[in-house]
Backbone as JSON, one array per atom type, in Angstrom:
{
  "sequence": "XXXXXXXXXXXXXXXXXXXXXXXXXXXXXXXXXXXXXXXXXXXXXXXXXXXXXXXXXXXXXXXXXXXXXXXXXXXXXXXXXXXXXXXXXXXXXXXXXXXXXXXXXXXXXXXXXXXXXXXXXXXXXXXXXXXXXXXXXXXXXXXXXXXXXXXXXXXXXXXXXXXXXXXXXXXXXXXXXXXXXXXXXXXXXXXXXXXXXXXXXXXXXXXXXXXXXXXXXXXXXXXXXXXXXXXXXXXXXXXXXXX",
  "N": [[17.22, 0.49, -15.54], [15.03, 2.83, -14.09], [15.2, 6.26, -12.9], [15.55, 6.85, -9.4], [13.59, 8.17, -6.73], [12.86, 10.15, -3.75], [10.35, 11.04, -1.57], [9.81, 14.15, 0.1], [7.71, 14.14, 1.88], [7.87, 11.69, 3.11], [10.62, 11.27, 3.89], [11.12, 13.53, 5.37], [9.52, 13.3, 7.51], [8.67, 13.04, 11.03], [8.77, 10.44, 12.01], [10.59, 9.21, 10.32], [12.93, 10.81, 10.6], [13.49, 10.45, 13.25], [14.77, 8.07, 13.36], [17.96, 6.35, 13.48], [20.91, 7.66, 11.82], [22.17, 5.61, 10.38], [20.1, 3.77, 9.92], [18.39, 5.32, 8.35], [20.1, 5.64, 6.17], [20.24, 3.01, 5.24], [17.62, 2.66, 4.35], [17.59, 4.42, 2.15], [19.42, 3.1, 0.49], [18.05, 0.69, 0.02], [15.9, 1.76, -1.41], [17.2, 2.73, -3.7], [17.95, 0.39, -4.94], [15.69, -1.06, -5.44], [13.17, -2.7, -7.49], [10.94, -1.7, -10.22], [8.49, -1.81, -8.98], [9.03, -1.52, -6.38], [10.18, -3.66, -4.97], [12.62, -5.54, -3.18], [14.97, -8.0, -3.45], [17.16, -8.94, -2.05], [17.7, -8.02, 0.73], [19.33, -8.53, 3.03], [21.87, -8.88, 1.96], [22.34, -6.31, 0.92], [22.33, -4.94, 3.3], [24.73, -5.88, 4.46], [26.56, -5.0, 2.52], [26.44, -2.23, 2.77], [27.4, -1.73, 5.25], [25.69, -1.68, 7.38], [23.7, -2.53, 10.32], [21.97, -5.22, 12.05], [19.99, -4.13, 13.69], [19.25, -1.74, 12.41], [17.84, -2.7, 10.22], [15.72, -4.01, 11.54], [14.47, -1.84, 12.73], [13.48, -0.41, 10.52], [11.58, -2.26, 9.7], [9.94, -2.38, 12.0], [8.95, 0.22, 12.15], [7.62, 0.21, 9.85], [8.51, 1.13, 7.37], [9.42, -0.53, 5.51], [8.06, -3.59, 4.19], [7.73, -7.01, 4.97], [8.17, -10.27, 3.5], [7.61, -13.81, 3.76], [9.32, -15.13, 2.09], [11.64, -13.76, 2.26], [11.97, -11.56, 0.74], [11.56, -8.02, 0.5], [9.47, -5.06, 0.44], [9.31, -1.63, -0.44], [7.34, 0.33, 1.49], [6.21, 2.89, 0.96], [6.6, 3.24, -1.73], [5.19, 4.09, -4.06], [4.55, 6.66, -3.36], [7.0, 7.82, -3.18], [7.99, 7.46, -5.78], [7.31, 7.92, -9.28], [6.87, 6.02, -12.01], [7.4, 6.21, -15.39], [5.18, 5.12, -17.98], [6.27, 4.18, -20.36], [8.76, 3.21, -19.69], [8.47, 1.54, -17.59], [9.05, -1.47, -15.85], [7.6, -4.37, -14.92], [7.57, -6.03, -11.7], [9.36, -9.08, -10.92], [8.49, -10.54, -8.9], [5.88, -11.88, -8.51], [4.24, -13.49, -6.9], [4.6, -12.4, -4.33], [3.71, -9.78, -4.8], [1.03, -10.22, -5.32], [0.04, -10.61, -2.82], [-0.14, -8.17, -1.72], [-1.9, -5.09, -1.05], [-3.05, -1.82, -1.99], [-3.19, 1.52, -0.83], [-5.28, 4.42, -1.47], [-3.68, 6.69, -1.05], [-1.23, 5.83, -1.81], [0.5, 4.06, -0.47], [1.71, 0.77, 0.27], [-0.01, -2.07, 1.69], [-0.98, -4.78, 3.89], [-3.46, -5.02, 4.85], [-6.78, -5.65, 4.34], [-8.87, -3.95, 4.87], [-7.95, -1.45, 4.48], [-6.84, -1.06, 1.97], [-6.91, -1.54, -1.67], [-7.07, -3.95, -4.33], [-4.11, -4.3, -6.25], [-3.82, -2.97, -9.46], [-3.19, -4.66, -12.6], [-0.12, -4.43, -14.41], [1.14, -1.19, -15.5], [0.18, 1.61, -13.52], [-1.57, 4.45, -12.11], [-1.9, 6.65, -9.22], [-4.32, 7.88, -9.41], [-5.82, 5.98, -10.74], [-6.01, 4.07, -8.73], [-7.49, 5.45, -6.79], [-9.93, 5.71, -8.08], [-10.73, 3.04, -8.22], [-10.91, 2.46, -5.49], [-12.96, 4.2, -4.71], [-15.12, 3.23, -6.21], [-15.33, 0.65, -5.18], [-16.3, 1.11, -2.68], [-18.93, 1.86, -2.9], [-22.14, 0.79, -2.03], [-23.32, -2.48, -2.82], [-25.85, -3.39, -5.26], [-28.92, -4.28, -3.9], [-30.94, -6.97, -4.13], [-34.06, -7.19, -3.29], [-37.39, -7.75, -2.07], [-39.88, -7.67, -4.64], [-41.82, -4.94, -5.4], [-44.7, -3.51, -6.67], [-43.68, -3.91, -9.2], [-41.16, -2.86, -9.07], [-37.67, -2.92, -8.27], [-36.03, -2.87, -5.22], [-33.26, -0.88, -4.51], [-29.91, -0.88, -3.22], [-28.5, 1.68, -1.13], [-26.24, 4.26, -2.17], [-23.06, 5.09, -0.89], [-22.79, 7.99, 1.19], [-20.51, 9.16, 1.86], [-17.37, 10.72, 1.14], [-14.65, 9.53, -0.94], [-12.05, 10.04, 0.0], [-12.49, 10.53, 2.71], [-13.46, 8.02, 3.48], [-11.17, 6.5, 3.28], [-9.66, 7.51, 5.44], [-11.45, 6.8, 7.53], [-11.45, 4.02, 7.33], [-8.84, 3.32, 8.09], [-8.56, 4.35, 10.61], [-8.42, 3.23, 13.92], [-10.44, 3.33, 15.92], [-13.76, 3.24, 15.6], [-16.14, 5.31, 15.86], [-19.08, 7.24, 15.89], [-19.49, 7.99, 13.08], [-20.91, 9.71, 11.32], [-20.74, 12.25, 12.59], [-17.97, 12.57, 12.6], [-17.5, 12.72, 9.89], [-18.69, 15.18, 9.28], [-16.92, 16.93, 10.54], [-14.67, 16.37, 9.06], [-15.44, 17.39, 6.57], [-15.55, 20.11, 7.19], [-12.88, 20.66, 7.71], [-11.88, 20.1, 5.22], [-9.57, 18.91, 3.79], [-6.59, 19.46, 1.91], [-4.92, 17.66, -0.79], [-2.31, 17.23, 0.02], [-2.52, 17.59, 2.81], [-4.31, 15.54, 3.38], [-2.71, 13.27, 2.87], [-0.82, 13.66, 4.86], [-2.39, 13.36, 7.16], [-3.23, 10.66, 6.91], [-0.78, 9.32, 7.06], [-0.03, 10.08, 9.62], [-1.93, 8.78, 11.2], [-1.22, 6.13, 10.68], [1.33, 6.1, 11.86], [0.62, 6.64, 14.52], [-0.85, 4.38, 15.2], [1.1, 2.56, 15.69], [2.2, 3.46, 17.99], [3.22, 3.75, 21.46], [1.33, 4.93, 23.1], [-1.16, 4.5, 21.83], [-1.25, 1.74, 21.72], [-1.31, 0.96, 24.31], [-2.72, -0.83, 27.02], [-4.55, -2.36, 25.5], [-5.49, -0.54, 23.62], [-7.19, 1.34, 24.73], [-6.73, 4.0, 25.1], [-6.86, 5.31, 22.74], [-7.79, 8.17, 20.99], [-11.1, 9.57, 20.46], [-12.19, 9.67, 17.09], [-13.35, 12.07, 16.15], [-12.48, 13.93, 18.02], [-9.74, 13.72, 17.62], [-9.44, 14.71, 14.99], [-10.58, 17.29, 15.26], [-8.79, 18.56, 16.97], [-6.54, 18.7, 15.5], [-4.57, 16.68, 15.62], [-2.81, 15.31, 14.08], [-0.33, 16.37, 14.06], [0.86, 15.57, 16.37], [3.54, 14.31, 18.39], [4.44, 11.14, 18.89], [5.57, 8.38, 20.86], [7.13, 5.78, 19.26], [6.28, 2.39, 19.14], [8.35, -0.35, 19.18], [8.38, -3.44, 17.78], [9.73, -6.15, 19.21], [9.69, -8.75, 18.4], [9.9, -9.02, 15.71], [11.52, -10.45, 12.96]],
  "CA": [[16.48, 0.91, -14.35], [14.7, 4.25, -14.12], [15.7, 7.08, -11.81], [14.87, 6.64, -8.12], [13.32, 9.42, -6.02], [12.39, 10.02, -2.38], [9.43, 12.14, -1.28], [9.98, 14.84, 1.39], [6.61, 13.75, 2.76], [8.31, 10.5, 3.84], [11.94, 11.38, 4.52], [11.13, 14.66, 6.31], [8.57, 13.02, 8.59], [9.28, 12.8, 12.34], [9.02, 9.01, 12.16], [11.82, 8.89, 9.59], [14.06, 11.54, 11.15], [13.77, 9.93, 14.58], [15.62, 6.9, 13.24], [19.39, 6.61, 13.45], [21.42, 7.93, 10.47], [22.48, 4.37, 9.67], [18.83, 3.2, 9.47], [17.98, 6.15, 7.22], [20.98, 5.32, 5.05], [19.82, 1.71, 4.72], [16.38, 2.9, 3.6], [17.95, 5.0, 0.86], [20.04, 2.05, -0.33], [16.96, -0.19, -0.43], [15.15, 2.48, -2.43], [17.99, 2.82, -4.93], [18.13, -0.93, -5.55], [14.39, -1.7, -5.64], [12.69, -2.74, -8.87], [9.97, -0.64, -10.53], [7.33, -1.91, -8.09], [9.49, -1.29, -5.01], [10.6, -4.89, -4.32], [14.06, -5.79, -3.01], [15.08, -9.45, -3.24], [18.34, -9.31, -1.26], [17.92, -6.98, 1.74], [20.44, -8.85, 3.92], [23.11, -8.6, 1.21], [22.5, -4.85, 0.89], [22.7, -4.58, 4.67], [26.17, -6.14, 4.63], [27.32, -4.15, 1.59], [26.44, -0.83, 3.2], [27.97, -1.63, 6.59], [24.64, -1.48, 8.37], [23.59, -3.6, 11.32], [20.65, -5.86, 12.1], [19.03, -3.24, 14.34], [18.74, -0.8, 11.41], [16.85, -3.45, 9.45], [14.56, -4.25, 12.39], [13.79, -0.56, 12.94], [12.71, -0.14, 9.3], [10.42, -3.15, 9.75], [9.06, -2.0, 13.1], [8.3, 1.48, 11.8], [6.86, -0.1, 8.63], [8.99, 1.76, 6.15], [9.5, -1.67, 4.6], [7.19, -4.7, 4.53], [8.5, -8.25, 4.84], [7.51, -11.49, 3.07], [8.26, -15.02, 4.26], [10.36, -15.5, 1.13], [12.84, -12.96, 2.51], [11.87, -10.35, -0.08], [10.89, -6.88, 1.13], [8.97, -4.03, -0.47], [9.28, -0.29, 0.14], [5.92, 0.59, 1.72], [5.78, 4.15, 0.35], [7.24, 3.29, -3.05], [4.4, 4.88, -5.02], [4.61, 8.06, -2.94], [8.35, 8.28, -3.53], [8.35, 7.33, -7.2], [6.38, 7.74, -10.38], [7.59, 5.4, -13.12], [6.7, 6.43, -16.67], [4.64, 3.91, -18.58], [7.11, 3.67, -21.46], [9.99, 2.6, -19.18], [8.11, 0.7, -16.45], [9.26, -2.91, -15.95], [6.91, -4.99, -13.77], [8.38, -6.88, -10.84], [9.38, -10.52, -11.14], [8.03, -11.2, -7.68], [4.43, -11.85, -8.68], [3.59, -14.11, -5.75], [4.6, -11.42, -3.25], [2.87, -8.64, -5.18], [-0.37, -10.63, -5.21], [-0.36, -10.57, -1.4], [-0.22, -6.77, -1.32], [-2.96, -4.17, -1.46], [-2.51, -0.46, -2.02], [-4.11, 2.56, -0.38], [-5.37, 5.53, -2.42], [-2.58, 7.65, -0.86], [-0.06, 5.32, -2.5], [1.35, 3.16, 0.3], [1.33, -0.63, 0.28], [-0.53, -2.59, 2.96], [-1.52, -6.13, 3.88], [-4.77, -4.93, 5.49], [-7.84, -5.57, 3.32], [-9.79, -2.86, 5.21], [-7.3, -0.18, 4.18], [-6.4, -0.93, 0.58], [-7.61, -2.23, -2.75], [-6.18, -4.8, -5.12], [-3.23, -3.56, -7.16], [-4.11, -3.28, -10.87], [-2.12, -5.27, -13.39], [0.67, -3.53, -15.27], [1.4, 0.17, -15.05], [-1.02, 2.3, -13.03], [-1.34, 5.71, -11.39], [-2.69, 6.75, -7.99], [-5.68, 8.24, -9.81], [-6.48, 4.7, -11.02], [-6.28, 3.44, -7.44], [-8.55, 6.19, -6.13], [-11.18, 5.36, -8.76], [-11.09, 1.69, -7.8], [-11.32, 2.53, -4.09], [-14.25, 4.88, -4.64], [-16.12, 2.32, -6.75], [-15.51, -0.52, -4.31], [-16.99, 1.5, -1.45], [-20.35, 2.02, -3.14], [-22.83, -0.42, -1.6], [-23.82, -3.24, -3.96], [-27.29, -3.42, -5.46], [-29.56, -5.31, -3.08], [-32.15, -7.47, -4.76], [-35.0, -7.57, -2.24], [-38.72, -8.1, -2.56], [-40.39, -6.87, -5.74], [-43.07, -4.26, -5.05], [-45.22, -2.7, -7.75], [-42.85, -4.05, -10.38], [-39.88, -2.17, -8.91], [-36.69, -3.59, -7.43], [-35.4, -1.97, -4.28], [-31.82, -0.81, -4.7], [-29.12, -0.44, -2.08], [-28.1, 3.08, -1.17], [-24.84, 4.55, -2.44], [-22.45, 5.76, 0.26], [-22.81, 9.45, 1.17], [-19.19, 9.63, 2.27], [-16.38, 10.89, 0.08], [-13.67, 8.45, -0.96], [-10.89, 10.34, 0.85], [-12.9, 10.31, 4.1], [-13.56, 6.59, 3.71], [-9.81, 6.01, 3.52], [-9.37, 7.85, 6.83], [-12.31, 6.01, 8.41], [-11.05, 2.62, 7.29], [-7.57, 3.07, 8.76], [-8.6, 4.79, 12.02], [-8.79, 2.01, 14.64], [-11.65, 3.5, 16.75], [-14.82, 3.65, 14.69], [-17.23, 5.83, 16.68], [-19.69, 8.48, 15.44], [-19.02, 8.24, 11.72], [-21.55, 10.9, 10.75], [-20.14, 13.44, 13.2], [-16.59, 12.66, 12.14], [-17.54, 13.17, 8.5], [-18.98, 16.61, 9.28], [-15.67, 17.61, 10.87], [-13.8, 16.19, 7.89], [-15.86, 18.35, 5.53], [-15.16, 21.47, 7.61], [-11.42, 20.77, 7.5], [-11.71, 20.1, 3.76], [-8.12, 18.82, 3.63], [-5.96, 19.38, 0.59], [-4.3, 16.35, -1.03], [-1.11, 17.16, 0.86], [-2.94, 17.38, 4.2], [-4.87, 14.18, 3.45], [-1.59, 12.34, 2.99], [-0.22, 13.86, 6.18], [-3.31, 12.78, 8.13], [-3.19, 9.2, 6.81], [0.51, 8.85, 7.58], [-0.03, 10.3, 11.07], [-2.72, 7.7, 11.79], [-0.41, 4.92, 10.6], [2.37, 6.19, 12.89], [-0.01, 6.58, 15.83], [-1.28, 3.01, 15.44], [2.26, 1.83, 16.19], [2.76, 4.19, 19.13], [2.97, 3.16, 22.77], [0.09, 5.5, 23.66], [-2.34, 3.88, 21.23], [-1.22, 0.3, 21.97], [-1.37, 0.72, 25.75], [-3.95, -1.39, 27.61], [-5.49, -2.82, 24.48], [-5.99, 0.54, 22.77], [-8.26, 2.11, 25.37], [-6.38, 5.42, 25.12], [-6.99, 5.88, 21.39], [-8.8, 9.24, 21.06], [-12.26, 9.57, 19.55], [-11.73, 10.25, 15.82], [-13.81, 13.46, 16.04], [-11.56, 14.72, 18.84], [-8.43, 13.69, 16.96], [-9.48, 15.64, 13.86], [-10.87, 18.65, 15.75], [-7.62, 19.12, 17.63], [-5.39, 18.69, 14.59], [-3.56, 15.88, 16.31], [-1.87, 14.7, 13.15], [0.99, 16.95, 14.33], [1.37, 15.06, 17.64], [4.75, 13.49, 18.39], [4.18, 9.99, 19.73], [6.67, 7.43, 20.98], [6.84, 4.61, 18.44], [6.49, 1.09, 19.75], [9.13, -1.23, 18.31], [8.07, -4.86, 18.05], [10.98, -6.9, 19.35], [9.54, -10.1, 17.88], [10.11, -9.02, 14.26], [12.79, -11.08, 12.56]],
  "C": [[16.25, 2.42, -14.39], [15.25, 4.96, -12.88], [14.88, 6.86, -10.54], [14.74, 7.97, -7.37], [12.81, 9.12, -4.61], [11.56, 11.26, -2.04], [9.76, 12.8, 0.05], [8.89, 14.48, 2.39], [7.01, 12.56, 3.63], [9.61, 10.78, 4.59], [12.08, 12.61, 5.42], [10.17, 14.46, 7.47], [9.32, 12.78, 9.9], [9.64, 11.33, 12.51], [10.32, 8.6, 11.47], [13.04, 9.53, 10.25], [14.42, 11.09, 12.56], [14.66, 8.69, 14.53], [17.1, 7.3, 13.21], [19.83, 6.91, 12.01], [21.71, 6.65, 9.69], [21.21, 3.67, 9.17], [18.27, 3.99, 8.29], [18.79, 5.82, 5.98], [20.58, 3.99, 4.41], [18.55, 1.84, 3.9], [16.68, 3.46, 2.21], [18.58, 3.95, -0.06], [19.0, 1.05, -0.82], [16.2, 0.48, -1.57], [15.89, 2.56, -3.75], [18.08, 1.49, -5.67], [16.81, -1.67, -5.8], [14.02, -1.75, -7.12], [11.58, -1.72, -9.06], [8.66, -0.75, -9.76], [7.74, -1.79, -6.63], [9.98, -2.52, -4.27], [12.12, -5.01, -4.29], [14.23, -7.26, -2.63], [16.2, -9.84, -2.29], [18.65, -8.29, -0.17], [19.11, -7.26, 2.66], [21.79, -8.59, 3.24], [23.38, -7.1, 1.17], [22.9, -4.34, 2.26], [24.19, -4.76, 4.9], [27.01, -5.22, 3.76], [27.47, -2.73, 2.1], [26.98, -0.65, 4.62], [26.95, -1.37, 7.66], [24.63, -2.6, 9.39], [22.15, -4.09, 11.38], [19.59, -4.96, 12.72], [18.44, -2.23, 13.36], [17.61, -1.45, 10.61], [15.57, -3.65, 10.27], [13.77, -2.96, 12.64], [12.94, -0.21, 11.72], [11.47, -1.02, 9.23], [9.43, -2.71, 10.81], [8.3, -0.72, 12.8], [7.55, 1.39, 10.46], [7.23, 0.82, 7.47], [9.24, 0.7, 5.08], [8.56, -2.76, 5.1], [7.9, -5.99, 4.16], [7.61, -9.41, 4.39], [8.29, -12.69, 3.58], [9.37, -15.49, 3.34], [11.67, -14.77, 1.38], [12.86, -11.67, 1.71], [11.18, -9.26, 0.73], [10.36, -5.95, 0.05], [8.98, -2.7, 0.27], [7.81, 0.13, 0.26], [5.43, 1.82, 0.95], [6.35, 4.34, -1.05], [6.5, 4.21, -4.02], [4.29, 6.34, -4.61], [5.96, 8.64, -3.32], [8.55, 8.39, -5.04], [7.13, 7.31, -8.12], [7.19, 7.22, -11.57], [6.79, 5.59, -14.4], [6.31, 5.1, -17.31], [5.58, 3.32, -19.62], [8.4, 3.02, -20.97], [9.73, 1.65, -18.0], [8.35, -0.78, -16.76], [8.64, -3.58, -14.73], [7.83, -5.91, -12.99], [8.31, -8.34, -11.24], [8.73, -11.27, -9.98], [6.5, -11.15, -7.6], [3.71, -12.41, -7.46], [3.5, -13.13, -4.57], [3.68, -10.25, -3.56], [1.39, -8.98, -5.03], [-0.87, -10.61, -3.77], [-0.56, -9.14, -0.91], [-1.52, -6.12, -1.77], [-2.33, -2.78, -1.47], [-3.59, 0.53, -1.61], [-4.17, 3.67, -1.42], [-4.26, 6.57, -2.25], [-1.28, 7.13, -1.45], [0.8, 4.35, -1.73], [0.79, 1.73, 0.25], [0.83, -1.05, 1.66], [-0.91, -4.05, 2.77], [-2.97, -6.15, 4.36], [-5.87, -4.7, 4.45], [-8.85, -4.46, 3.62], [-9.23, -1.5, 4.81], [-6.99, 0.02, 2.71], [-7.27, -1.67, -0.4], [-6.59, -3.05, -3.53], [-5.38, -3.97, -6.11], [-3.56, -3.93, -8.6], [-2.92, -3.93, -11.56], [-1.38, -4.19, -14.19], [0.91, -2.17, -14.64], [0.1, 0.83, -14.59], [-0.61, 3.57, -12.31], [-2.17, 5.7, -10.11], [-4.12, 7.17, -8.3], [-6.47, 6.97, -10.13], [-6.9, 4.03, -9.72], [-7.46, 4.13, -6.75], [-9.91, 5.86, -6.76], [-11.66, 3.98, -8.32], [-11.61, 1.71, -6.37], [-12.7, 3.14, -3.95], [-15.37, 3.95, -5.11], [-16.41, 1.17, -5.8], [-16.26, -0.17, -3.04], [-18.48, 1.75, -1.65], [-21.06, 0.72, -2.76], [-23.39, -1.14, -2.81], [-25.34, -3.15, -4.05], [-27.88, -4.57, -4.67], [-30.87, -5.72, -3.73], [-33.08, -7.99, -3.68], [-36.33, -7.98, -2.84], [-39.14, -7.16, -3.68], [-41.73, -6.27, -5.33], [-43.47, -3.35, -6.2], [-44.29, -2.71, -8.95], [-41.51, -3.36, -10.26], [-38.97, -2.97, -7.98], [-36.06, -2.57, -6.51], [-33.89, -2.03, -4.44], [-31.15, -0.39, -3.42], [-28.71, 1.01, -2.25], [-26.61, 3.21, -1.48], [-24.29, 5.36, -1.28], [-22.48, 7.28, 0.1], [-21.43, 10.03, 1.47], [-18.23, 9.72, 1.09], [-15.3, 9.81, 0.18], [-12.48, 8.76, -0.05], [-11.24, 10.19, 2.34], [-12.97, 8.82, 4.42], [-12.19, 5.97, 3.96], [-9.42, 6.27, 4.97], [-10.16, 6.95, 7.78], [-11.86, 4.55, 8.47], [-9.77, 2.36, 8.06], [-7.59, 3.49, 10.23], [-9.13, 3.64, 12.87], [-10.05, 2.11, 15.51], [-12.77, 4.06, 15.89], [-16.07, 4.03, 15.48], [-17.75, 7.13, 16.07], [-19.3, 8.88, 14.03], [-19.62, 9.5, 11.12], [-20.95, 12.19, 11.28], [-18.72, 13.66, 12.71], [-16.55, 13.18, 10.7], [-17.84, 14.67, 8.4], [-17.72, 17.42, 9.6], [-14.7, 17.54, 9.7], [-14.15, 17.21, 6.8], [-15.47, 19.78, 5.89], [-13.66, 21.69, 7.41], [-11.13, 20.88, 6.01], [-10.22, 20.0, 3.39], [-7.68, 18.78, 2.17], [-5.37, 17.98, 0.42], [-3.09, 16.17, -0.14], [-1.48, 16.88, 2.32], [-3.56, 15.99, 4.37], [-3.76, 13.16, 3.66], [-0.95, 12.43, 4.36], [-1.07, 13.21, 7.26], [-3.21, 11.25, 8.12], [-1.89, 8.65, 7.39], [0.57, 9.01, 9.09], [-0.82, 9.2, 11.78], [-1.91, 6.41, 11.8], [0.69, 4.93, 11.67], [1.76, 5.99, 14.28], [-0.44, 5.15, 16.19], [-0.14, 2.13, 15.97], [2.88, 2.5, 17.4], [2.41, 3.48, 20.44], [1.64, 3.65, 23.35], [-1.14, 4.79, 23.13], [-2.4, 2.37, 21.49], [-1.43, -0.03, 23.44], [-2.75, 0.19, 26.18], [-5.0, -1.72, 26.55], [-6.13, -1.71, 23.66], [-7.04, 1.41, 23.41], [-7.96, 3.61, 25.43], [-6.38, 6.05, 23.72], [-8.08, 6.95, 21.44], [-9.96, 9.02, 20.1], [-11.82, 10.24, 18.24], [-12.17, 11.7, 15.62], [-12.87, 14.38, 16.83], [-10.2, 14.84, 18.16], [-8.38, 14.68, 15.8], [-9.66, 17.08, 14.33], [-9.63, 19.33, 16.32], [-6.37, 19.1, 16.75], [-4.25, 17.84, 15.1], [-2.66, 15.08, 15.37], [-0.45, 15.27, 13.33], [1.58, 16.46, 15.65], [2.66, 14.27, 17.42], [4.54, 12.36, 19.4], [5.38, 9.05, 19.74], [6.3, 6.16, 20.23], [7.2, 3.33, 19.2], [7.23, 0.21, 18.76], [8.89, -2.68, 18.72], [9.34, -5.67, 18.05], [10.89, -8.3, 18.76], [9.79, -10.16, 16.39], [11.47, -9.6, 13.92], [13.22, -10.54, 11.2]]
}
């Protein structure tokens, strides 16, 4: 097994530090025992071994630091942000059925949402590979319409950058895309800021403020970007139905 790492981007985030020390400790133990794709086959056993409690496990699920499969297997959501496994030592997961249900975002986190991620490539891959796939998949397909003067009309290629499309796809309120893109270009976020923005949106989507009254208090995306609200501290909603 290769060396395991943890990104400050994840473990220094407010969402992570707001958890109890025992929940943080459980996350580290899951990370140390995960395979090279971030899968853990025996989370309940690790929970008992480390002296944790069921609430720690539920908090990690509710805050989506781990994702759960019906088989009982879990995967570390931010595995690819935490770890880079060299190609010469990478060993693919044995849990192919579970992996086939996952998608991955260009920022490196796993998701089940087809609007946020792309299919995980076979074998070893890098985030640069993922970004290329995401960018290609967002180009509109060629549209074969009526033939005029011997020419075929082609569909237009998206004018939006791939990193903006990632933001747009995960932001739950889709209003004024053109205006939002202009603000995005003015911000011109670095890779580090892009990751911070995406993670902030993911946290906000699970907050009480954004879930209240069917999401009617979700801010306009232009307002959210203009005001730099990725630094907001929101109360996380914990789903009590998660098992």
